C-alpha positions as YAML, in Angstrom:
chain: A
units: angstrom
residues:
- id: 1
  name: MET
  ca: [99.53, 107.40, 133.81]
- id: 2
  name: SER
  ca: [101.83, 104.50, 132.91]
- id: 3
  name: GLY
  ca: [103.53, 103.19, 129.77]
- id: 4
  name: LYS
  ca: [103.96, 99.70, 131.18]
- id: 5
  name: ILE
  ca: [102.82, 96.88, 128.90]
- id: 6
  name: ASP
  ca: [101.03, 94.25, 130.98]
- id: 7
  name: ARG
  ca: [100.70, 91.74, 128.15]
- id: 8
  name: VAL
  ca: [100.65, 91.46, 124.37]
- id: 9
  name: VAL
  ca: [97.94, 89.34, 122.77]
- id: 10
  name: LEU
  ca: [99.01, 88.21, 119.29]
- id: 11
  name: LEU
  ca: [96.59, 86.70, 116.78]
- id: 12
  name: HIS
  ca: [97.63, 84.89, 113.62]
- id: 13
  name: ASP
  ca: [96.40, 82.09, 111.38]
- id: 14
  name: TYR
  ca: [99.35, 79.77, 111.96]
- id: 15
  name: SER
  ca: [101.31, 78.83, 115.07]
- id: 16
  name: GLU
  ca: [104.37, 77.74, 113.08]
- id: 17
  name: ALA
  ca: [106.62, 79.45, 110.55]
- id: 18
  name: LEU
  ca: [105.13, 78.44, 107.20]
- id: 19
  name: GLY
  ca: [105.82, 81.65, 105.29]
- id: 20
  name: GLY
  ca: [106.88, 85.27, 105.57]
- id: 21
  name: ALA
  ca: [104.21, 86.58, 107.98]
- id: 22
  name: SER
  ca: [104.09, 83.45, 110.16]
- id: 23
  name: TYR
  ca: [107.91, 83.45, 110.38]
- id: 24
  name: LEU
  ca: [107.84, 87.07, 111.55]
- id: 25
  name: VAL
  ca: [105.28, 86.20, 114.23]
- id: 26
  name: GLN
  ca: [107.84, 83.76, 115.64]
- id: 27
  name: VAL
  ca: [110.52, 86.47, 115.53]
- id: 28
  name: LEU
  ca: [108.22, 88.81, 117.45]
- id: 29
  name: LEU
  ca: [107.33, 86.16, 120.01]
- id: 30
  name: GLY
  ca: [111.02, 85.59, 120.70]
- id: 31
  name: GLY
  ca: [111.78, 89.31, 120.93]
- id: 32
  name: LEU
  ca: [108.94, 89.98, 123.35]
- id: 33
  name: ARG
  ca: [109.90, 87.13, 125.65]
- id: 34
  name: GLU
  ca: [113.57, 88.16, 125.61]
- id: 35
  name: ARG
  ca: [112.34, 91.44, 127.07]
- id: 36
  name: ASN
  ca: [110.16, 89.63, 129.63]
- id: 37
  name: ILE
  ca: [106.91, 90.91, 128.12]
- id: 38
  name: PRO
  ca: [104.12, 88.36, 128.77]
- id: 39
  name: VAL
  ca: [102.48, 87.04, 125.61]
- id: 40
  name: THR
  ca: [99.22, 85.25, 124.83]
- id: 41
  name: PHE
  ca: [99.09, 83.80, 121.33]
- id: 42
  name: PHE
  ca: [95.73, 83.01, 119.71]
- id: 43
  name: ALA
  ca: [96.53, 80.75, 116.75]
- id: 44
  name: GLY
  ca: [93.97, 79.73, 114.16]
- id: 45
  name: ASP
  ca: [95.35, 76.20, 113.88]
- id: 46
  name: SER
  ca: [95.76, 73.37, 116.41]
- id: 47
  name: GLY
  ca: [99.14, 74.53, 117.70]
- id: 48
  name: ALA
  ca: [100.45, 70.97, 117.44]
- id: 49
  name: ARG
  ca: [103.96, 72.08, 116.44]
- id: 50
  name: PHE
  ca: [104.24, 75.09, 118.71]
- id: 51
  name: GLU
  ca: [107.20, 74.61, 121.04]
- id: 52
  name: ARG
  ca: [107.50, 77.74, 123.19]
- id: 53
  name: ALA
  ca: [106.70, 76.98, 126.82]
- id: 54
  name: ASP
  ca: [107.11, 80.64, 127.77]
- id: 55
  name: VAL
  ca: [104.09, 81.79, 125.73]
- id: 56
  name: GLU
  ca: [100.44, 81.18, 126.59]
- id: 57
  name: LEU
  ca: [99.15, 79.46, 123.45]
- id: 58
  name: ILE
  ca: [95.41, 79.33, 122.82]
- id: 59
  name: PRO
  ca: [94.79, 77.29, 119.65]
- id: 60
  name: LEU
  ca: [91.43, 77.85, 117.99]
- id: 61
  name: HIS
  ca: [91.61, 74.55, 116.07]
- id: 62
  name: GLY
  ca: [90.49, 76.00, 112.77]
- id: 63
  name: LYS
  ca: [91.12, 74.55, 109.34]
- id: 64
  name: ALA
  ca: [92.67, 76.45, 106.43]
- id: 65
  name: LEU
  ca: [89.98, 77.77, 104.10]
- id: 66
  name: LEU
  ca: [91.54, 76.01, 101.13]
- id: 67
  name: GLU
  ca: [91.28, 72.70, 103.00]
- id: 68
  name: ARG
  ca: [87.58, 73.10, 103.77]
- id: 69
  name: SER
  ca: [84.69, 71.97, 101.65]
- id: 70
  name: ARG
  ca: [82.81, 74.70, 99.80]
- id: 71
  name: PHE
  ca: [80.05, 74.58, 102.38]
- id: 72
  name: GLY
  ca: [82.56, 74.63, 105.24]
- id: 73
  name: ALA
  ca: [84.39, 77.61, 103.78]
- id: 74
  name: PHE
  ca: [81.14, 79.46, 103.17]
- id: 75
  name: THR
  ca: [79.91, 78.91, 106.74]
- id: 76
  name: ARG
  ca: [82.74, 78.45, 109.27]
- id: 77
  name: GLY
  ca: [85.13, 80.27, 106.94]
- id: 78
  name: PHE
  ca: [82.83, 83.27, 106.99]
- id: 79
  name: LEU
  ca: [82.12, 83.45, 110.70]
- id: 80
  name: ASN
  ca: [83.38, 81.05, 113.34]
- id: 81
  name: PRO
  ca: [81.33, 81.42, 116.55]
- id: 82
  name: PRO
  ca: [83.65, 79.28, 118.76]
- id: 83
  name: SER
  ca: [86.56, 81.60, 117.95]
- id: 84
  name: LEU
  ca: [84.47, 84.64, 118.85]
- id: 85
  name: LEU
  ca: [83.38, 83.11, 122.15]
- id: 86
  name: ARG
  ca: [86.86, 81.89, 123.13]
- id: 87
  name: LEU
  ca: [88.48, 85.27, 122.46]
- id: 88
  name: ARG
  ca: [85.63, 87.21, 124.07]
- id: 89
  name: GLN
  ca: [85.85, 85.04, 127.20]
- id: 90
  name: TRP
  ca: [89.59, 85.63, 127.49]
- id: 91
  name: ILE
  ca: [89.17, 89.40, 127.13]
- id: 92
  name: THR
  ca: [86.43, 89.47, 129.76]
- id: 93
  name: ALA
  ca: [88.54, 87.47, 132.22]
- id: 94
  name: HIS
  ca: [92.03, 88.90, 131.64]
- id: 95
  name: ASP
  ca: [92.00, 92.28, 129.87]
- id: 96
  name: THR
  ca: [93.73, 95.23, 131.55]
- id: 97
  name: PRO
  ca: [94.41, 98.82, 130.42]
- id: 98
  name: GLY
  ca: [97.99, 97.72, 129.76]
- id: 99
  name: THR
  ca: [97.08, 94.83, 127.46]
- id: 100
  name: VAL
  ca: [97.79, 95.41, 123.75]
- id: 101
  name: TYR
  ca: [96.21, 93.33, 120.96]
- id: 102
  name: HIS
  ca: [98.01, 92.72, 117.67]
- id: 103
  name: VAL
  ca: [96.45, 90.92, 114.68]
- id: 104
  name: HIS
  ca: [99.16, 89.79, 112.27]
- id: 105
  name: GLY
  ca: [97.05, 87.88, 109.78]
- id: 106
  name: TRP
  ca: [93.57, 86.38, 109.60]
- id: 107
  name: SER
  ca: [92.89, 85.57, 105.93]
- id: 108
  name: LYS
  ca: [93.91, 81.88, 105.82]
- id: 109
  name: ILE
  ca: [92.15, 80.34, 108.84]
- id: 110
  name: LEU
  ca: [90.70, 83.02, 111.12]
- id: 111
  name: THR
  ca: [87.47, 84.84, 110.26]
- id: 112
  name: PRO
  ca: [85.81, 88.23, 110.89]
- id: 113
  name: ALA
  ca: [84.55, 86.71, 114.15]
- id: 114
  name: ILE
  ca: [87.75, 87.76, 115.88]
- id: 115
  name: PHE
  ca: [86.99, 91.41, 115.16]
- id: 116
  name: ALA
  ca: [83.59, 91.15, 116.80]
- id: 117
  name: ALA
  ca: [85.37, 89.98, 119.96]
- id: 118
  name: LEU
  ca: [88.07, 92.66, 119.66]
- id: 119
  name: ARG
  ca: [85.62, 95.54, 119.28]
- id: 120
  name: LYS
  ca: [85.61, 96.07, 123.04]
- id: 121
  name: VAL
  ca: [89.40, 96.67, 123.02]
- id: 122
  name: SER
  ca: [89.71, 98.30, 119.60]
- id: 123
  name: LEU
  ca: [91.53, 101.37, 120.92]
- id: 124
  name: ARG
  ca: [94.35, 99.06, 122.01]
- id: 125
  name: LEU
  ca: [94.31, 97.04, 118.79]
- id: 126
  name: ILE
  ca: [97.02, 97.04, 116.10]
- id: 127
  name: LEU
  ca: [96.59, 95.44, 112.68]
- id: 128
  name: HIS
  ca: [99.58, 94.39, 110.59]
- id: 129
  name: ALA
  ca: [99.51, 94.81, 106.81]
- id: 130
  name: HIS
  ca: [101.47, 91.77, 105.68]
- id: 131
  name: ASP
  ca: [98.99, 91.82, 102.78]
- id: 132
  name: TYR
  ca: [96.11, 94.07, 101.69]
- id: 133
  name: PHE
  ca: [93.28, 92.41, 103.57]
- id: 134
  name: ASN
  ca: [91.63, 94.90, 105.94]
- id: 135
  name: GLY
  ca: [91.11, 96.95, 102.80]
- id: 136
  name: CYS
  ca: [90.86, 94.95, 99.58]
- id: 137
  name: PRO
  ca: [88.58, 91.86, 99.50]
- id: 138
  name: ASN
  ca: [91.08, 89.75, 97.55]
- id: 139
  name: GLY
  ca: [93.98, 91.02, 99.63]
- id: 140
  name: ALA
  ca: [96.12, 92.31, 96.79]
- id: 141
  name: PHE
  ca: [94.64, 95.34, 95.00]
- id: 142
  name: PHE
  ca: [95.28, 93.20, 91.92]
- id: 143
  name: ASP
  ca: [93.03, 91.85, 89.17]
- id: 144
  name: TYR
  ca: [94.15, 88.25, 88.83]
- id: 145
  name: ALA
  ca: [91.99, 87.68, 85.74]
- id: 146
  name: ARG
  ca: [93.50, 90.60, 83.80]
- id: 147
  name: GLU
  ca: [96.87, 90.40, 85.57]
- id: 148
  name: GLU
  ca: [96.95, 94.11, 86.30]
- id: 149
  name: ASP
  ca: [96.93, 96.37, 89.34]
- id: 150
  name: CYS
  ca: [93.50, 97.48, 90.54]
- id: 151
  name: THR
  ca: [92.85, 101.10, 91.49]
- id: 152
  name: LEU
  ca: [89.14, 100.75, 92.29]
- id: 153
  name: ARG
  ca: [87.74, 101.79, 95.65]
- id: 154
  name: PRO
  ca: [87.16, 98.54, 97.58]
- id: 155
  name: LEU
  ca: [83.49, 97.49, 97.89]
- id: 156
  name: SER
  ca: [82.38, 100.20, 95.47]
- id: 157
  name: SER
  ca: [79.92, 99.19, 92.73]
- id: 158
  name: PRO
  ca: [82.71, 98.86, 90.11]
- id: 159
  name: CYS
  ca: [84.69, 96.72, 92.58]
- id: 160
  name: LEU
  ca: [81.75, 94.40, 93.27]
- id: 161
  name: HIS
  ca: [81.15, 93.88, 89.55]
- id: 162
  name: ARG
  ca: [84.79, 93.29, 88.63]
- id: 163
  name: HIS
  ca: [85.78, 89.63, 88.11]
- id: 164
  name: CYS
  ca: [89.21, 89.88, 89.73]
- id: 165
  name: ASP
  ca: [89.49, 86.81, 91.98]
- id: 166
  name: LYS
  ca: [91.94, 83.97, 91.34]
- id: 167
  name: SER
  ca: [89.17, 81.39, 91.28]
- id: 168
  name: SER
  ca: [85.72, 82.78, 90.47]
- id: 169
  name: HIS
  ca: [83.42, 85.76, 90.84]
- id: 170
  name: ALA
  ca: [81.43, 83.80, 93.41]
- id: 171
  name: GLN
  ca: [84.54, 83.59, 95.58]
- id: 172
  name: LYS
  ca: [85.15, 87.30, 95.02]
- id: 173
  name: LEU
  ca: [81.66, 88.07, 96.35]
- id: 174
  name: TRP
  ca: [82.25, 85.75, 99.31]
- id: 175
  name: ARG
  ca: [85.48, 87.62, 100.08]
- id: 176
  name: CYS
  ca: [83.58, 90.90, 99.79]
- id: 177
  name: GLY
  ca: [81.16, 89.52, 102.36]
- id: 178
  name: ARG
  ca: [84.04, 88.78, 104.73]
- id: 179
  name: GLU
  ca: [85.34, 92.33, 104.37]
- id: 180
  name: VAL
  ca: [81.84, 93.74, 104.96]
- id: 181
  name: ALA
  ca: [81.60, 91.59, 108.09]
- id: 182
  name: ARG
  ca: [85.02, 92.75, 109.31]
- id: 183
  name: ARG
  ca: [84.10, 96.40, 108.79]
- id: 184
  name: GLY
  ca: [80.78, 95.89, 110.53]
- id: 185
  name: ALA
  ca: [82.44, 94.20, 113.50]
- id: 186
  name: MET
  ca: [84.92, 97.08, 113.81]
- id: 187
  name: LEU
  ca: [82.29, 99.82, 113.41]
- id: 188
  name: GLY
  ca: [83.56, 100.92, 110.01]
- id: 189
  name: GLY
  ca: [86.70, 98.83, 109.73]
- id: 190
  name: THR
  ca: [89.23, 101.46, 110.76]
- id: 191
  name: ASN
  ca: [88.16, 101.72, 114.41]
- id: 192
  name: VAL
  ca: [91.53, 100.47, 115.67]
- id: 193
  name: ASN
  ca: [94.50, 102.30, 117.12]
- id: 194
  name: ARG
  ca: [96.73, 101.92, 114.05]
- id: 195
  name: MET
  ca: [97.86, 99.64, 111.24]
- id: 196
  name: LEU
  ca: [101.52, 98.85, 110.72]
- id: 197
  name: LEU
  ca: [102.55, 98.78, 107.05]
- id: 198
  name: ILE
  ca: [105.52, 96.70, 105.93]
- id: 199
  name: HIS
  ca: [106.38, 99.31, 103.27]
- id: 200
  name: PRO
  ca: [105.36, 102.98, 102.96]
- id: 201
  name: GLY
  ca: [104.06, 102.33, 99.46]
- id: 202
  name: GLN
  ca: [101.16, 100.31, 100.84]
- id: 203
  name: ALA
  ca: [99.47, 103.45, 102.09]
- id: 204
  name: ALA
  ca: [98.05, 104.37, 98.67]
- id: 205
  name: GLY
  ca: [95.90, 101.26, 98.54]
- id: 206
  name: PHE
  ca: [94.61, 101.54, 102.09]
- id: 207
  name: LEU
  ca: [93.74, 105.20, 101.57]
- id: 208
  name: ARG
  ca: [91.41, 104.07, 98.77]
- id: 209
  name: ALA
  ca: [89.80, 101.80, 101.36]
- id: 210
  name: ASP
  ca: [89.03, 104.87, 103.53]
- id: 211
  name: TRP
  ca: [91.78, 104.36, 106.08]
- id: 212
  name: PRO
  ca: [92.74, 107.64, 107.82]
- id: 213
  name: PRO
  ca: [96.34, 108.46, 106.88]
- id: 214
  name: GLU
  ca: [97.33, 109.06, 110.50]
- id: 215
  name: LYS
  ca: [96.56, 105.42, 111.32]
- id: 216
  name: LEU
  ca: [98.87, 104.05, 108.60]
- id: 217
  name: ILE
  ca: [102.43, 103.76, 109.95]
- id: 218
  name: ALA
  ca: [105.28, 102.02, 108.14]
- id: 219
  name: VAL
  ca: [107.56, 99.65, 110.04]
- id: 220
  name: ARG
  ca: [109.65, 97.84, 107.47]
- id: 221
  name: ASN
  ca: [110.03, 94.10, 107.91]
- id: 222
  name: PRO
  ca: [113.15, 92.59, 109.43]
- id: 223
  name: VAL
  ca: [115.55, 90.68, 107.21]
- id: 224
  name: THR
  ca: [118.21, 88.20, 108.26]
- id: 225
  name: PRO
  ca: [120.51, 87.22, 105.37]
- id: 226
  name: LEU
  ca: [120.67, 83.49, 104.71]
- id: 227
  name: THR
  ca: [124.47, 83.59, 104.98]
- id: 228
  name: GLN
  ca: [126.59, 85.70, 107.30]
- id: 229
  name: ASN
  ca: [129.52, 85.99, 104.89]
- id: 230
  name: ARG
  ca: [129.06, 87.41, 101.40]
- id: 231
  name: VAL
  ca: [128.26, 84.86, 98.74]
- id: 232
  name: PRO
  ca: [130.85, 85.41, 95.95]
- id: 233
  name: ALA
  ca: [128.04, 85.40, 93.40]
- id: 234
  name: GLU
  ca: [130.39, 86.44, 90.59]
- id: 235
  name: ARG
  ca: [132.03, 82.99, 90.85]
- id: 236
  name: ASN
  ca: [128.75, 81.08, 90.84]
- id: 237
  name: ARG
  ca: [126.37, 79.97, 88.14]
- id: 238
  name: GLY
  ca: [122.61, 79.63, 88.07]
- id: 239
  name: VAL
  ca: [119.44, 81.28, 89.31]
- id: 240
  name: VAL
  ca: [117.41, 80.54, 92.44]
- id: 241
  name: PHE
  ca: [113.68, 81.10, 93.01]
- id: 242
  name: ILE
  ca: [112.54, 80.96, 96.65]
- id: 243
  name: GLY
  ca: [108.84, 81.08, 97.41]
- id: 244
  name: ARG
  ca: [105.48, 79.50, 96.73]
- id: 245
  name: ILE
  ca: [105.42, 77.70, 93.38]
- id: 246
  name: SER
  ca: [102.27, 79.39, 92.17]
- id: 247
  name: ARG
  ca: [101.01, 81.55, 89.35]
- id: 248
  name: GLU
  ca: [100.81, 84.79, 91.35]
- id: 249
  name: LYS
  ca: [104.44, 84.34, 92.42]
- id: 250
  name: GLY
  ca: [105.46, 83.98, 88.76]
- id: 251
  name: ALA
  ca: [107.20, 80.62, 89.09]
- id: 252
  name: ASP
  ca: [106.23, 79.78, 85.50]
- id: 253
  name: LEU
  ca: [107.70, 83.07, 84.27]
- id: 254
  name: ALA
  ca: [111.01, 82.24, 85.94]
- id: 255
  name: ALA
  ca: [111.04, 78.74, 84.46]
- id: 256
  name: ILE
  ca: [110.42, 80.00, 80.92]
- id: 257
  name: ALA
  ca: [112.90, 82.87, 81.14]
- id: 258
  name: ALA
  ca: [115.68, 80.64, 82.51]
- id: 259
  name: ALA
  ca: [115.08, 78.08, 79.76]
- id: 260
  name: GLN
  ca: [115.20, 80.75, 77.05]
- id: 261
  name: ALA
  ca: [118.33, 82.32, 78.55]
- id: 262
  name: GLY
  ca: [120.06, 78.95, 78.85]
- id: 263
  name: VAL
  ca: [120.65, 79.54, 82.55]
- id: 264
  name: PRO
  ca: [120.18, 76.77, 85.16]
- id: 265
  name: ILE
  ca: [117.48, 77.44, 87.73]
- id: 266
  name: THR
  ca: [116.68, 75.99, 91.16]
- id: 267
  name: PHE
  ca: [113.26, 76.27, 92.81]
- id: 268
  name: ILE
  ca: [112.84, 76.20, 96.58]
- id: 269
  name: GLY
  ca: [109.26, 75.89, 97.75]
- id: 270
  name: GLU
  ca: [106.04, 74.04, 97.12]
- id: 271
  name: GLY
  ca: [102.80, 74.93, 95.40]
- id: 272
  name: SER
  ca: [100.12, 74.20, 92.85]
- id: 273
  name: GLU
  ca: [102.30, 74.80, 89.77]
- id: 274
  name: MET
  ca: [105.19, 72.43, 90.44]
- id: 275
  name: ASP
  ca: [104.20, 70.08, 87.60]
- id: 276
  name: LEU
  ca: [103.81, 73.02, 85.21]
- id: 277
  name: VAL
  ca: [107.24, 74.37, 86.13]
- id: 278
  name: ARG
  ca: [108.81, 70.95, 85.45]
- id: 279
  name: LYS
  ca: [107.06, 70.84, 82.09]
- id: 280
  name: LEU
  ca: [108.14, 74.37, 81.13]
- id: 281
  name: ASN
  ca: [111.73, 73.78, 82.21]
- id: 282
  name: PRO
  ca: [112.60, 70.06, 82.42]
- id: 283
  name: ASP
  ca: [116.17, 70.89, 83.47]
- id: 284
  name: SER
  ca: [115.06, 72.89, 86.53]
- id: 285
  name: VAL
  ca: [116.01, 71.61, 89.97]
- id: 286
  name: MET
  ca: [113.08, 71.35, 92.40]
- id: 287
  name: LEU
  ca: [114.23, 71.21, 96.03]
- id: 288
  name: GLY
  ca: [110.80, 71.57, 97.62]
- id: 289
  name: ARG
  ca: [110.39, 73.32, 100.94]
- id: 290
  name: GLN
  ca: [113.67, 73.85, 102.80]
- id: 291
  name: ASP
  ca: [114.62, 75.10, 106.25]
- id: 292
  name: ARG
  ca: [116.94, 78.08, 106.50]
- id: 293
  name: GLN
  ca: [120.02, 75.86, 106.39]
- id: 294
  name: GLY
  ca: [118.79, 74.31, 103.14]
- id: 295
  name: MET
  ca: [118.04, 77.72, 101.67]
- id: 296
  name: ALA
  ca: [121.49, 78.95, 102.72]
- id: 297
  name: LEU
  ca: [123.15, 76.04, 100.92]
- id: 298
  name: ALA
  ca: [121.21, 76.82, 97.74]
- id: 299
  name: ILE
  ca: [121.81, 80.58, 97.86]
- id: 300
  name: GLY
  ca: [125.52, 79.95, 98.46]
- id: 301
  name: LYS
  ca: [125.74, 78.35, 95.01]
- id: 302
  name: ALA
  ca: [123.61, 80.93, 93.17]
- id: 303
  name: ARG
  ca: [124.62, 83.80, 90.92]
- id: 304
  name: LEU
  ca: [121.20, 85.45, 90.84]
- id: 305
  name: ALA
  ca: [117.87, 85.35, 92.65]
- id: 306
  name: VAL
  ca: [114.53, 86.13, 91.00]
- id: 307
  name: MET
  ca: [111.22, 87.45, 92.33]
- id: 308
  name: PRO
  ca: [108.88, 87.66, 89.30]
- id: 309
  name: SER
  ca: [105.56, 87.99, 91.13]
- id: 310
  name: ARG
  ca: [102.64, 89.03, 88.95]
- id: 311
  name: TRP
  ca: [101.19, 91.28, 91.65]
- id: 312
  name: ALA
  ca: [102.79, 94.17, 93.49]
- id: 313
  name: GLU
  ca: [104.59, 92.42, 96.33]
- id: 314
  name: PRO
  ca: [104.28, 94.69, 99.38]
- id: 315
  name: PHE
  ca: [107.77, 93.74, 100.53]
- id: 316
  name: GLY
  ca: [109.83, 90.84, 99.14]
- id: 317
  name: LEU
  ca: [111.44, 89.02, 102.05]
- id: 318
  name: ALA
  ca: [113.00, 86.26, 99.92]
- id: 319
  name: ALA
  ca: [114.61, 88.77, 97.56]
- id: 320
  name: LEU
  ca: [116.11, 90.82, 100.39]
- id: 321
  name: GLU
  ca: [117.39, 87.71, 102.18]
- id: 322
  name: ALA
  ca: [119.23, 86.83, 98.98]
- id: 323
  name: ILE
  ca: [120.48, 90.41, 98.44]
- id: 324
  name: GLY
  ca: [121.74, 90.63, 102.03]
- id: 325
  name: SER
  ca: [123.61, 87.37, 101.46]
- id: 326
  name: GLY
  ca: [125.35, 88.87, 98.43]
- id: 327
  name: VAL
  ca: [123.19, 87.43, 95.64]
- id: 328
  name: PRO
  ca: [121.74, 90.13, 93.34]
- id: 329
  name: ALA
  ca: [118.06, 89.87, 92.45]
- id: 330
  name: ILE
  ca: [115.93, 90.46, 89.38]
- id: 331
  name: ILE
  ca: [112.47, 91.44, 90.59]
- id: 332
  name: ASP
  ca: [109.26, 92.52, 88.95]
- id: 333
  name: HIS
  ca: [108.85, 96.28, 88.57]
- id: 334
  name: ARG
  ca: [105.50, 96.19, 90.42]
- id: 335
  name: ALA
  ca: [107.09, 95.18, 93.74]
- id: 336
  name: LEU
  ca: [107.18, 98.07, 96.19]
- id: 337
  name: ILE
  ca: [110.93, 97.61, 96.74]
- id: 338
  name: ALA
  ca: [111.64, 97.37, 92.99]
- id: 339
  name: LYS
  ca: [112.93, 100.88, 92.35]
- id: 340
  name: GLU
  ca: [114.77, 100.90, 95.67]
- id: 341
  name: VAL
  ca: [116.61, 97.71, 94.77]
- id: 342
  name: GLU
  ca: [117.59, 99.13, 91.39]
- id: 343
  name: ASN
  ca: [118.57, 102.55, 92.76]
- id: 344
  name: HIS
  ca: [120.85, 100.95, 95.35]
- id: 345
  name: ASP
  ca: [122.40, 98.70, 92.67]
- id: 346
  name: PHE
  ca: [121.27, 95.56, 94.46]
- id: 347
  name: GLY
  ca: [119.74, 94.11, 91.27]
- id: 348
  name: LEU
  ca: [117.34, 94.86, 88.44]
- id: 349
  name: ALA
  ca: [113.66, 95.88, 88.34]
- id: 350
  name: ILE
  ca: [111.99, 94.81, 85.08]
- id: 351
  name: ASP
  ca: [108.63, 93.72, 83.72]
- id: 352
  name: THR
  ca: [109.05, 90.00, 84.32]
- id: 353
  name: ALA
  ca: [105.75, 89.32, 82.53]
- id: 354
  name: ASN
  ca: [107.60, 90.30, 79.34]
- id: 355
  name: GLY
  ca: [109.21, 86.94, 78.68]
- id: 356
  name: GLU
  ca: [111.68, 88.18, 76.09]
- id: 357
  name: ALA
  ca: [112.89, 91.04, 78.30]
- id: 358
  name: PHE
  ca: [113.11, 88.74, 81.34]
- id: 359
  name: ALA
  ca: [115.18, 86.14, 79.47]
- id: 360
  name: ARG
  ca: [117.46, 88.82, 78.02]
- id: 361
  name: ALA
  ca: [118.04, 90.39, 81.44]
- id: 362
  name: LEU
  ca: [118.85, 86.99, 82.93]
- id: 363
  name: ALA
  ca: [121.31, 86.14, 80.17]
- id: 364
  name: ASP
  ca: [123.01, 89.55, 80.11]
- id: 365
  name: LEU
  ca: [123.45, 89.84, 83.87]
- id: 366
  name: HIS
  ca: [124.42, 86.20, 84.28]
- id: 367
  name: ARG
  ca: [127.41, 86.59, 81.96]
- id: 368
  name: ASP
  ca: [128.65, 89.88, 83.48]
- id: 369
  name: ASP
  ca: [131.09, 88.98, 86.28]
- id: 370
  name: ALA
  ca: [132.03, 92.58, 87.08]
- id: 371
  name: ARG
  ca: [128.43, 93.74, 87.39]
- id: 372
  name: ILE
  ca: [127.39, 90.73, 89.47]
- id: 373
  name: GLY
  ca: [130.34, 91.29, 91.80]
- id: 374
  name: ARG
  ca: [129.51, 94.99, 92.22]
- id: 375
  name: MET
  ca: [125.84, 94.25, 92.97]
- id: 376
  name: SER
  ca: [126.80, 91.42, 95.31]
- id: 377
  name: ARG
  ca: [129.03, 93.65, 97.43]
- id: 378
  name: ALA
  ca: [126.50, 96.51, 97.40]
- id: 379
  name: GLY
  ca: [123.66, 94.28, 98.59]
- id: 380
  name: HIS
  ca: [125.67, 92.52, 101.28]
- id: 381
  name: GLN
  ca: [126.89, 95.82, 102.70]
- id: 382
  name: GLY
  ca: [123.78, 97.96, 102.23]
- id: 383
  name: TYR
  ca: [120.62, 95.80, 102.35]
- id: 384
  name: LEU
  ca: [119.54, 97.39, 105.65]
- id: 385
  name: ALA
  ca: [118.68, 100.57, 103.76]
- id: 386
  name: LEU
  ca: [115.47, 98.76, 102.74]
- id: 387
  name: CYS
  ca: [114.60, 96.85, 105.90]
- id: 388
  name: ASN
  ca: [115.21, 96.39, 109.62]
- id: 389
  name: THR
  ca: [117.26, 93.99, 111.66]
- id: 390
  name: PRO
  ca: [115.07, 91.65, 113.75]
- id: 391
  name: ASP
  ca: [116.07, 93.49, 116.94]
- id: 392
  name: ALA
  ca: [115.27, 96.92, 115.48]
- id: 393
  name: TRP
  ca: [111.92, 95.63, 114.17]
- id: 394
  name: VAL
  ca: [110.95, 94.25, 117.58]
- id: 395
  name: ARG
  ca: [112.01, 97.50, 119.29]
- id: 396
  name: GLN
  ca: [109.96, 99.61, 116.88]
- id: 397
  name: THR
  ca: [106.93, 97.37, 117.33]
- id: 398
  name: ILE
  ca: [107.20, 97.56, 121.12]
- id: 399
  name: LYS
  ca: [107.45, 101.35, 120.83]
- id: 400
  name: HIS
  ca: [104.01, 101.34, 119.20]
- id: 401
  name: TYR
  ca: [102.66, 99.15, 122.01]
- id: 402
  name: GLU
  ca: [104.03, 101.60, 124.58]
- id: 403
  name: GLU
  ca: [102.50, 104.58, 122.78]
- id: 404
  name: ILE
  ca: [99.11, 102.88, 122.92]
- id: 405
  name: VAL
  ca: [99.39, 102.13, 126.64]
- id: 406
  name: VAL
  ca: [100.57, 105.68, 127.42]
- id: 407
  name: SER
  ca: [97.68, 107.10, 125.39]
- id: 408
  name: GLU
  ca: [95.21, 104.98, 127.32]
- id: 409
  name: GLY
  ca: [96.83, 106.06, 130.57]
- id: 410
  name: VAL
  ca: [96.40, 109.73, 129.66]
- id: 411
  name: LYS
  ca: [92.73, 109.18, 128.83]
- id: 412
  name: ALA
  ca: [92.17, 107.35, 132.12]
- id: 413
  name: ALA
  ca: [93.86, 110.16, 134.06]
- id: 414
  name: VAL
  ca: [91.77, 112.83, 132.33]
- id: 415
  name: ASN
  ca: [88.53, 110.92, 132.80]
- id: 416
  name: GLY
  ca: [89.42, 110.20, 136.40]
...
């Protein structure tokens, strides 16, 4: 019996840090290599911008579903045979009892094909719940048409008939087909060792999707503040929004509320609603996508951060990066960290879809130097109550790898 990890095989849509989950994949890659754990990385894209020479990269050369034609998304976006064959070949040639497989995300480029290949090693497979795919077909347990949380059992008759997708009911049914295919490939969908949640509150949704509670384990995301020293937010002016400029992220709600409150607002990010945001708030500053240095410069000038997502954000990395830097946040009450943020006096949790209430909260908090200063100091000193450091996150993740390898070693010893 041995707890030695021979290798970790990571799978994710993107090989570069384009967002929260893909950034965390890069953090994990670095942490594993610092500990001399060999890594093979199956990336859904071409890997053209991947720069680590100490990681075996296997690009699957897929295209993002949103960049495909309708026919391409329906066919190769549903099941990609080359990906299945490439992954299956690697497993046949290189798998060992000490090899652990970890799927971080597969909804943007990868397809249920990867699960057909991973069935053989499912007892050494970890899924990561950066979203609600692997349970809910649209990945959010949210009805985008009605803009309300969904409590239906995924793939039940009421679920199939509900028009909840961002785009169309046809796309909803296509996504249902992908989830059916994933469950079929994994002999029921939960035939893996465990799923790591990024917040304990996610468990309620996955339980409705028939996940056994013992396989749902929370490992809170790591957060690195954008600035090492506390931002003296009480001396600053203005609001910052960091994230995708899209409807589900509530960029329009932030633009309207800031305009009504008479508070300047800066947007960092790109997305489909950039023109709408400019129209709703002509005085807004649009910085586009920024690296961490650019985000740090913007947050250093801010008095408040906002996270007004319409759906229940399972974590809220951007908000906690701001809070840890000393910038209080106003976040939507649906976010899983909402009450925690408010209870720790790191910011406010409100219904940001209520435009009048959102604008009033922005104006009231923006003018209150003493309250901003108190929240700023509380967040800078105490943000780790809601998250992990990168090192602690990597250590906890490796602990789960080791438990899997030890478990397999015990089974081998018993069977031997």
